[in-house]
GUDO-886191 format. One line per field, with one value per atom (N, C-alpha, C, O): x, y, z. Coordinates in Angstrom, 2 decimals. Last residue first. Layout:
GUDO-886191
xx: [X	...]
yy: [Y	...]
zz: [Z	...]
end
This chain:
GUDO-886191
xx: [65.21	64.59	64.78	64.38	64.03	65.02	64.26	63.15	63.89	63.20	64.37	65.34	64.12	64.42	63.83	63.20	62.43	63.34	63.86	64.07	60.52	60.24	61.21	60.85	61.02	60.74	60.41	60.07	61.77	60.75	60.16	58.94	64.17	62.90	61.72	60.72	65.68	65.30	64.26	63.51	65.94	65.40	64.93	63.81	67.10	65.64	65.02	63.82	69.43	68.66	67.20	66.23	70.60	70.30	69.35	68.53	70.83	70.03	69.51	68.36	72.76	71.30	70.41	69.27	74.91	74.49	73.00	72.18	75.29	74.90	74.27	73.29	76.05	74.80	74.28	73.09	78.58	77.40	76.06	75.07	79.94	79.56	78.35	77.34	79.22	79.49	79.00	77.84	80.32	79.50	79.78	80.46	82.00	82.80	81.65	82.01	81.13	81.06	81.77	82.04	81.02	82.20	82.15	83.20	78.96	80.24	81.27	82.22	76.86	77.17	78.56	79.23	76.85	77.19	77.51	78.34	76.30	77.39	77.75	78.81	73.63	74.62	75.98	76.81	72.29	72.42	73.35	74.06	72.53	73.13	73.31	74.27	71.01	72.25	72.96	74.03	68.44	69.21	70.53	71.30	68.40	68.06	68.64	69.38	67.54	68.58	68.04	67.40	65.98	65.57	66.54	66.30	67.31	66.21	65.65	64.89	69.08	69.61	68.67	69.03	68.13	67.81	68.18	67.72	69.91	69.18	68.92	69.59	71.41	70.82	69.81	68.91	73.46	72.76	72.12	72.38	75.35	73.89	72.95	71.74	77.44	76.89	75.59	74.76	78.46	77.89	77.21	76.47	79.27	78.37	77.64	76.43	81.63	80.42	79.10	78.01	83.07	82.59	81.51	80.56	83.73	82.95	82.24	81.03	85.62	84.09	83.22	82.03	87.58	86.89	85.43	84.37	88.55	87.89	86.93	85.70	87.95	88.80	87.86	86.71	85.70	86.80	87.48	87.63	82.24	83.80	84.74	84.58	79.20	80.02	81.35	81.53	77.10	78.20	78.98	79.36	73.85	74.70	75.80	75.64	71.88	72.81	73.70	74.13	69.10	70.22	70.85	70.11	67.29	67.80	68.92	69.73	65.63	67.14	67.85	68.74	63.29	63.38	64.86	65.23	63.31	62.72	63.14	63.35	66.42	65.11	64.60	65.34	69.01	68.37	66.97	66.27	71.16	70.05	69.42	69.34	74.38	72.80	72.23	72.72	77.58	76.54	75.15	74.85	80.76	79.53	78.50	78.50	84.42	83.08	82.09	82.36	87.99	86.79	85.44	85.43	90.21	89.36	88.29	87.58	92.18	92.17	91.30	91.64	91.72	92.48	92.67	93.24	90.29	91.74	92.46	93.68	87.97	88.67	90.08	90.97	87.02	87.41	88.15	89.04	86.86	87.76	88.01	89.12	84.97	86.27	87.16	88.33	82.70	83.34	84.73	85.59	82.17	82.46	83.23	84.36	81.31	82.64	83.18	84.36	79.03	80.23	81.54	82.64	77.39	77.91	79.06	80.12	75.89	77.30	78.00	79.14	73.17	73.81	75.31	75.88	72.50	72.91	73.64	74.57	73.86	72.93	73.46	74.63	74.75	74.81	73.80	73.02	76.32	75.01	75.30	75.87	78.68	78.58	77.28	77.10	80.25	78.96	78.79	78.75	83.33	82.63	81.31	81.31	85.65	84.46	83.76	83.56	87.62	87.67	86.77	86.94	89.24	88.03	88.42	89.36	91.64	90.70	89.34	88.53	93.66	93.39	92.35	92.17	93.98	94.81	94.44	94.95	92.04	93.39	94.31	95.48	89.74	90.03	91.43	91.94	90.11	89.89	90.36	91.13	89.94	91.26	91.30	92.40	87.32	88.44	89.71	90.50	85.86	85.87	87.11	87.76	86.89	87.09	87.11	88.08	85.45	87.03	87.54	88.56	82.86	83.47	84.93	85.56	82.81	82.51	83.11	83.77	83.20	84.16	84.03	85.05	80.97	82.29	83.30	84.07]
yy: [196.53	196.66	195.19	194.93	196.74	196.20	196.01	195.52	198.64	198.52	198.08	198.77	197.15	197.98	197.84	196.79	195.53	196.51	197.48	198.62	193.46	195.02	195.94	197.08	190.90	191.58	193.08	193.76	190.72	190.06	190.52	190.54	192.12	192.52	191.94	192.64	190.45	192.00	192.57	193.45	188.19	188.30	189.60	189.79	189.06	188.47	188.45	188.63	189.93	190.92	190.36	191.12	187.69	188.63	189.61	190.11	186.09	185.55	186.86	187.01	187.77	187.58	187.02	187.48	187.41	188.76	188.78	189.64	184.64	185.21	186.60	186.94	184.47	183.77	184.33	184.42	185.92	186.47	185.89	186.61	184.10	185.44	186.03	186.54	180.69	181.70	183.05	183.23	180.14	180.09	181.04	182.05	180.16	180.04	179.71	178.99	180.70	179.42	179.03	177.88	183.52	182.78	181.25	180.62	183.89	184.32	183.55	182.99	182.78	182.28	182.41	181.51	184.65	183.26	182.44	181.53	187.02	186.91	185.42	185.03	186.37	186.64	186.46	185.77	185.88	184.83	185.15	184.21	188.38	187.27	185.98	185.21	189.93	190.14	189.13	188.89	188.72	188.79	188.94	188.20	186.86	187.93	187.91	186.96	183.26	184.34	185.61	185.50	181.02	182.05	183.34	184.25	178.84	179.42	180.67	181.35	178.20	178.68	179.40	180.35	179.05	178.19	178.78	179.91	180.09	180.21	179.19	178.20	181.99	180.71	180.84	181.68	184.56	183.96	182.70	182.32	185.96	185.72	185.18	185.36	185.52	186.96	186.94	187.76	182.94	183.32	184.53	184.61	183.82	182.98	183.10	183.33	185.59	186.00	185.22	185.77	183.45	184.38	185.28	185.67	181.92	181.27	182.35	182.28	183.84	183.30	182.75	183.05	183.99	185.25	184.82	185.33	181.34	181.94	183.09	183.05	179.10	180.27	181.03	181.33	176.54	176.96	178.06	178.06	175.38	175.39	175.95	175.85	174.64	175.45	175.50	175.63	171.95	172.28	173.20	172.76	171.38	172.15	172.38	173.13	168.32	169.60	170.10	169.36	166.34	166.86	168.14	169.04	166.21	164.92	165.34	164.44	167.87	167.89	166.66	166.12	168.61	167.28	167.14	166.16	171.00	171.07	169.81	169.82	171.17	170.80	170.62	170.19	171.76	172.01	172.01	172.81	173.52	172.31	172.58	173.77	174.38	174.79	173.56	172.65	175.24	173.99	174.58	175.23	175.94	176.45	175.60	175.28	176.18	175.59	176.16	176.74	176.01	176.63	176.08	175.64	173.26	173.96	174.66	174.07	171.45	172.89	173.87	175.03	169.01	169.69	171.09	171.88	168.14	167.55	168.37	168.50	169.58	170.05	169.68	170.52	167.98	169.40	169.90	170.69	165.60	165.76	167.12	167.48	165.99	165.55	165.70	165.95	166.83	167.73	167.36	168.22	164.25	165.43	166.44	166.83	162.90	162.37	163.54	163.88	164.28	164.14	163.70	164.10	163.95	165.25	165.05	165.57	161.77	161.66	162.95	163.11	162.41	161.51	161.16	160.37	164.33	164.83	163.74	164.04	163.90	163.36	163.87	163.81	166.96	165.60	165.20	166.01	169.33	168.83	167.22	166.42	171.62	170.14	169.81	170.07	174.22	173.82	172.45	171.96	176.00	174.76	174.56	174.70	178.42	178.12	177.01	177.03	178.55	179.32	179.05	179.29	175.87	176.63	177.30	176.89	175.30	175.35	176.05	176.64	174.75	176.03	176.22	177.37	172.24	172.60	173.98	174.34	172.37	172.56	172.54	172.83	172.09	173.33	173.47	174.57	169.73	170.72	172.04	172.86	168.01	168.15	169.21	169.63	168.60	169.02	169.03	169.96	167.40	168.81	169.40	170.39	164.69	165.44	166.74	167.39	164.27	164.30	164.90	165.58	164.46	165.36	165.41	166.46	162.29	163.58	164.65	165.60	160.04	160.22	161.74	162.33	160.10	160.77	161.00	161.96]
zz: [76.09	74.74	74.15	73.02	79.28	78.45	77.06	76.88	82.09	80.89	79.81	79.50	85.28	84.35	83.05	82.88	86.98	87.61	86.65	87.06	86.58	86.08	86.74	87.05	86.53	87.74	87.62	88.58	83.97	84.46	85.67	85.84	83.81	82.85	83.55	83.73	85.38	85.90	85.01	85.44	83.89	85.31	85.61	86.07	81.51	81.50	82.86	83.03	82.54	81.86	81.63	81.57	83.35	84.28	83.79	84.55	80.88	82.02	83.06	83.47	79.61	78.87	80.03	80.13	81.32	81.07	80.49	80.82	80.97	82.37	82.26	82.93	78.45	78.78	80.24	80.57	78.67	77.85	78.27	78.43	80.16	80.81	79.92	80.40	81.29	80.02	80.33	80.70	84.53	83.41	82.38	82.55	86.77	85.58	84.53	83.60	89.38	88.94	87.50	87.16	89.25	89.95	89.67	89.76	87.53	87.07	87.85	87.31	89.08	87.81	87.31	86.82	91.20	91.48	90.19	90.22	89.93	90.81	90.72	90.23	89.08	88.13	88.76	88.16	91.44	90.47	89.62	89.26	92.71	93.23	92.30	92.37	90.89	91.31	91.72	91.17	91.18	89.82	90.02	89.42	94.33	93.45	92.01	91.74	94.51	94.55	93.73	92.68	94.42	95.05	95.27	96.06	93.48	92.64	93.18	92.48	95.46	94.40	93.47	92.78	98.67	97.63	96.49	96.29	101.45	100.39	99.61	99.88	104.00	103.57	102.44	102.52	102.58	103.69	103.37	102.23	101.07	100.56	101.61	101.51	102.23	102.33	101.92	102.30	101.49	102.74	103.05	104.03	98.74	99.07	100.41	100.49	99.68	99.00	98.97	99.12	100.87	101.58	100.94	101.62	98.63	99.70	100.44	100.66	97.42	96.83	97.75	97.73	99.44	98.78	98.26	98.60	99.45	100.65	100.02	100.12	96.72	97.33	98.19	97.89	97.55	96.88	97.57	98.79	97.49	97.95	97.00	95.78	98.47	97.74	98.37	99.58	98.35	99.07	98.00	96.91	98.83	97.91	98.56	99.52	99.62	100.04	98.74	97.86	100.34	99.39	99.71	100.11	102.31	101.75	100.82	100.56	103.79	104.01	103.62	104.28	103.19	103.97	104.18	104.82	101.84	103.27	103.96	105.18	99.95	99.99	101.67	102.55	100.14	98.75	99.04	98.43	102.39	102.19	100.88	100.56	102.06	101.91	101.75	101.08	103.27	102.84	102.97	103.97	102.36	102.96	102.33	101.14	102.58	101.98	102.87	103.92	101.81	102.58	101.81	100.67	102.43	101.66	102.17	102.98	103.66	104.02	102.98	102.74	103.10	102.09	102.46	101.71	105.48	105.29	104.25	104.36	104.46	105.80	105.59	105.51	102.50	102.38	103.26	102.93	103.73	102.48	102.27	101.89	105.55	106.00	104.92	105.22	104.06	104.97	105.37	105.53	102.78	102.04	103.00	102.67	105.02	104.24	103.56	103.65	105.82	106.59	105.95	106.31	103.52	103.73	104.60	104.24	102.86	102.45	102.77	102.35	103.37	104.04	103.86	104.61	101.44	102.67	103.51	104.25	98.23	99.31	100.79	101.17	96.58	96.80	97.90	98.40	94.28	94.99	95.29	94.54	94.36	94.43	94.86	96.05	93.02	93.29	93.13	92.00	93.26	92.85	93.74	94.96	92.33	93.08	92.57	91.35	90.70	91.93	92.99	94.18	88.72	89.21	90.36	91.04	88.04	86.89	87.41	86.69	89.97	89.44	88.49	88.09	90.98	89.87	89.38	88.32	92.86	93.26	92.19	92.46	91.40	92.16	92.66	92.87	90.39	89.42	90.12	89.64	92.67	91.94	90.93	90.56	93.61	94.40	93.55	93.67	91.39	91.71	92.49	92.15	91.89	90.66	90.76	90.35	94.34	94.39	93.11	93.17	93.52	94.49	94.48	94.61	91.81	91.22	92.20	91.77	93.66	92.65	91.97	91.62	95.28	95.91	94.61	94.55]
end
């Protein structure tokens, strides 16, 4: 819960617009209470079939709504475009996200990349 509290702190200070926090599903109720008491938008996705771990995406309503538009998903199953959007919203290095996107679309043969 210390890491979740730190993520909430960073969000509230404006350091992040969107946060991805992975945790044990057994702690989900506590996390939901913290987010709701802080009036923070969130969406939850199970990481595995056994529902042992969850990914909680939280932050600005606009960002969370984009995550919701992806539907229920595993991060590893996102399209190249969704992966790119998610990475940018999470604050990952833009150039690295561009390189990752180009590799993904080259692998799926969506475009010819030199």
